[in-house]
Phi, psi and omega in degrees: 000136184103155182297323182294319179292328176293315180293321178294316176297316180294322177300332181259002184284325184254148171286109185300332179289329186247351186257145178226155173223117181240127175275115185273325178194159182218105188223144176284150181203197175228155183290182186303337179283348169077004181268163188279358186268358179229070178293153180215165175239130181251117176263130176248139186215161176225134180236135174218133187211160171242122183288140181279069175235165182303330182258009169052055180298130175269130181270152177294163177286134181246133168242145183194185173219155176233133181253122184256127183254153179254142172275186179298338180271357185084008178264150179290136176230000000 
């Protein structure tokens, strides 16, 4: 329970020597409504990893994106 336990568990899940996280792009954009009043930032990324288990299973490469939205004060939420 709690963020500290999650971070600790997640940090030991992957083999750091053979796993990668790559930021492909970080670009300003607009939300799905397409108007200029709702800017967003879109991050595109690629992940590939080997689990820290005795048989070292390799996970497939994942590519994806994360969209960051801004609140009324201009902070990401």
